[in-house]
N, C-alpha and C positions, 0 to 999 in steps of 0.2 A: 496585431492579431497573431496568436500562436497557432500554428497548424499541428493537428494531431498526426497527420501523414503528409509527406512532401514527396512528390514524384518528379524526378529529374529525367528528362528524355534527351539523349544526345542528338544534337543537330549540327555537329561539327562537319565541315566540308574541307577536303584537301584539294590541292591543285592537281592538274592533269599529270599522269604518270606516277602518282603516289599510291599507296595502298588504299583500299576501300574505306569509305567513311560512312557513318550512320546518316548524316544529312542527305547524302546522295540516295540513300535507301528509304526516303520518306520521313525523316525525323520531324520536320515541321508539321507534316500532315498528321503524325501521331500526336503531337502536342495539341493541335486543334481538336482532334477527335476525343482525346482525354478530357479536355476542358468541357466540350459539348456534353459528353456522357456523364461527367460528374455533376454538371448542372441539372441534367434530366433526372438522374438517380437520387440526387440530394441525400448524401449519406448521413446527414444529421450532425455532423461535426466538421470543423474546418480542415479542408484538404486543398492542397495546391498542386497543380501540374504545371510545369514550366520547362522551357528549353534549357539545355545545359551545353557546355563545351564538351570536349573529349572526355569520356569516362575511362579511357584506356582499355576498352573492351571491343575494339574495332573488328576483330575476327569473328565476333559473335553478334554483330549488329543486325538490325537496329537494336541498340542497347539502351537500358534505362535502369534506374535504381529507385527504390522506395525507402525513405527515411521516416522515422528513426530506426527502422528495422535493418537497414543495410543490405537488403536483398537486391541483387543484380539480376536483371532479366535480359535474355538475348534472343535474337530472331523474332522480335515482337512485330506483329502485324495489326492492322486495324481490327481484324477478326478476333484478336486476343484481348482487346481492351475491355469489353464487357465482363469477361471472365476475371481479369485482373482486378477490376473495380469491385465486382460482387464478392469474389473469394478473398483477395488479399486486403483491399482497402476497407471494405465493410465488415468482413467476417474474420479478419486476421489469420487467414489460411493461405500462405504463399502458393502460387501456381507452380508446382514442382517441375512440370515438364518444360518450363521456360527458364528456370533458374540457371545462372552461370555459376558453376562451382568447380572444385578441383577436378572432378571427373570430366567437365566440359573442356578444360584447358589442355 
């Protein structure tokens, strides 16, 4: 099955004393909520949300990326998921307030 959109949510966890990681900041919880809401909203085309290893955006976590668009989001919370699905996944309008870009860095 080919997915029209593919959502990768960082669930990486580091050991004690290392820098912050997305998994510690609810990465798996975000994956589960994305899957739940995608099923409920049924966008009408194949979309997959899944956990990923480190996206190298740790300072902006919890982080995720939507492909094939290559849009990285940071500081994502459960409260943002419905907006990301409705705006970006279904209507192809990235949620600009969450995008990690050169200005974010």
